[in-house]
N, C-alpha and C positions, 0 to 999 in steps of 0.2 A: 687758515684752518676754520673749523666750524662744522655745523650739521651738514648731512648730505643734502644736496638740492633735490627737490621732488622729481620723481620719474615722470616721463611723458604719459599721456593718456594710454591706458592699457590697450594692447593689440592682441590679446589672447595668449596662447602658450599651451602647456601640457606637461607631460612627464619627460624625464630625461630620454627615455626611449623614443618618444615622439620627436624630440629635438634631433636626435641622431638620424631618425628616418627622414625627417624634413631635409636636413642638410645633405644626406647622401642622395636624396631625390633631386637636389639642385645641381648635381654634378654636370659640368659643362654648360649650364645655363648662362644667360647673360648676367654680368655682374650686378645689374640693377635688381635682380631677383632677391638679393640679400636683404632688400628693404622689407621683406616679409617679417624679418626678425625684430623690427623696431617696436619697442614698447611691450615685448613679450616676456613671459616669466615661465621658467621650466623647473619643475620639482624633481629632485633625485631622492627617492627613498624616504620621503617625508622629513628629511633632516637637512636638506640643502636645496637652495634655489639659485639659479643663475638668471639674472634679469638683464635684458638688453635695452639700454636706455636710448642709444642713438646709433645709427649705422652709417658708415662711411659711404661716400658717393661712388668712389672707384678705388682701385688698388693703390693709387698714389696719394689719396686724400688722407687727412688725419684719421687715425685708427678708430675703430668702433669702441664706444664706451659701454662697459658692462659692470654689473655688481654681482658678488656672490654673497648670499645671506645664509648663515649657518645657524640652525635652531639651537636654543640654549642647551637642550639635552645632548646634542651632538657636539656642541662647542666645549662643554664640560669645564667651563671656567670656574676656578675656585672662588668662593664668595668674596675673598679679600681683594680680588682683581676688579670687582665692580661695586665695591662698598660705598664709594663716594666719587665725586667728579674727578679729583686728582688721580684716583686709582684707575678710573675708566680712561682718562687721557693717557696715562702711562701704559695701560694695557693695549690701547689702540695703536700707540707708537710701536710697541713690541710686535703686535700682529702685522703691521705694515712691513717691518723689518723681516719677519719670518717669511712672509709672502715673497718679498723681494729676493731674499736669499734662496728660497726654494726654486724660483724661476731661474735665477742665475746658475745655481748648482746643476740643474737639469738641462741647461742650455736653451730653455724655452723662451728666454728674452732675446734670442738672436734671430735676426731677420734672415729669411731665405731669399736669395736674389740670384737667379740663374738665367742664362740665355737671353739677356737683353729684354727689350720691351715685351716680347711674346713669351718669355720664360716664366717659370714658377716664381712667385714672390709672396711675401707676407708670412703669417703664422706666428709672429712673436706675441707673447703675453708680457705686459709690463704694468708696473705700478709706480707711482711717483717715487723718485729716489729719496730715501730717508736722509735727513741731514744729521748733523751732530747734536742738534737740539731736540729736546722732548717737547713736541707741539701737539695741539689738538688738530688732527688731520682730517681733510675731507676724503682721504684715501682709505681710512680705516676707522672703525668705531666699535667699541664694546658697549652694548646697551645695558641699561640698569637691570633688565630682565635676564641678562646672561647670554643673549644672542650676539652674533658677530656679523658685521657688514664690512665688506672690502670692495673698494671701487678700483677697477683696473681697465686697461685697454687691450684690445686684440686686433691685429691687422688681419682681416678676413682674407684667406688665401685665394689666389687666382693664378691663371696662366693667361697672360694678355688681358682680355676683357671677359674671360670665361671663368666661372666659379669652379674652384677645387673643393667640391662638396664633401668628399670622403675625408680629405685632409682636414677640412674645417671641423667635421664631426669629431675627429680625434682630438683636435685642439680644445674645443669647448666642452666636450663630454669626458675626456680622459686626462687632460694635461693641466687644468686649472688647479693650483694648490689649494689645500683645505686645512689651514692651520687650526689647531684646537688647543684646549687647555691641558691636554695630557702632558704636554712638554713642561708644564709647571711643576710636575712631580719631580723634575730634575732640579736639583738645588741651584745650579748656575742660572737657569732661566728665571727661577723665583727671585733670586737675588738681583738679577738685572732689572726686573720689573720694579722691585722695591727701590733700587737706586734711581730709576727714572722718575718714580713718584716723588722721591725726596728732592731731586733736582727741580722738578716741576713746582713743588711746594715752596722751595726757596725762591724760585723765580717770581712766583705770584706774590710773595711776601716782600719783595724788594721795594716797591713803591712806599709801603708803610714804614719799612725800616729807614728808607731815605728821608722821610719826613722827620724821624726822630734824630737821625745822625746829623743832618745838615744844620739845624739850629745849634746843636751842641758844638759843632765844628766852628761855626761863626762866632759863638760866644768865646771859645778859646782864643780865636784870632784877635778879638777885641781886647781881651785881657792882656794878651801878649803885647799889643800895640801900646796900651796904657803904661805898661812897665817900662817900655823903651821911650 
């Protein structure tokens, strides 16, 4: 866990409409043309940005690394969710789970693989699988200003070595989940975040508690040995 690693040197970008037009224009181009996306940032309606940090070399390489940044006004996180570090960690954990669940529910985490080497492949959107523990994650962060960052991967679609540009435009422009604080209006979500914060607080307090408990335990053992 920890802070997001810095993005690569910027390579331009534009609006969400520009991204869609670029990708559709790459239809059937050589797969290497996807490298135009590296280091770019694309703004959707002044509330959301998709940043492409690194681009895969081919359809069989590790997937492309992206981030979605949701502005504070659009994220609409209640103040309690970013009030302190423990709250932000718990909220980041909750956001990662929401993104993961949204991808799975829509089937967007499933890879397409048809027709062998020359068939269509890719298209899946994935985020690191949340564990049972509440951790500070590199995959999700709630900033103290109320904005949200989520780091995920996309397998850029292809047929053989040719770009599936229109398919890629649908994936990046339409299918990336956009979790927001509106779900906190629902009591189960609010309680879940509060439980995660409580567990996180208990976990971070354990080393201090251990320093208090261990000497007391050793003292009791010494007294017991003296009696016998």
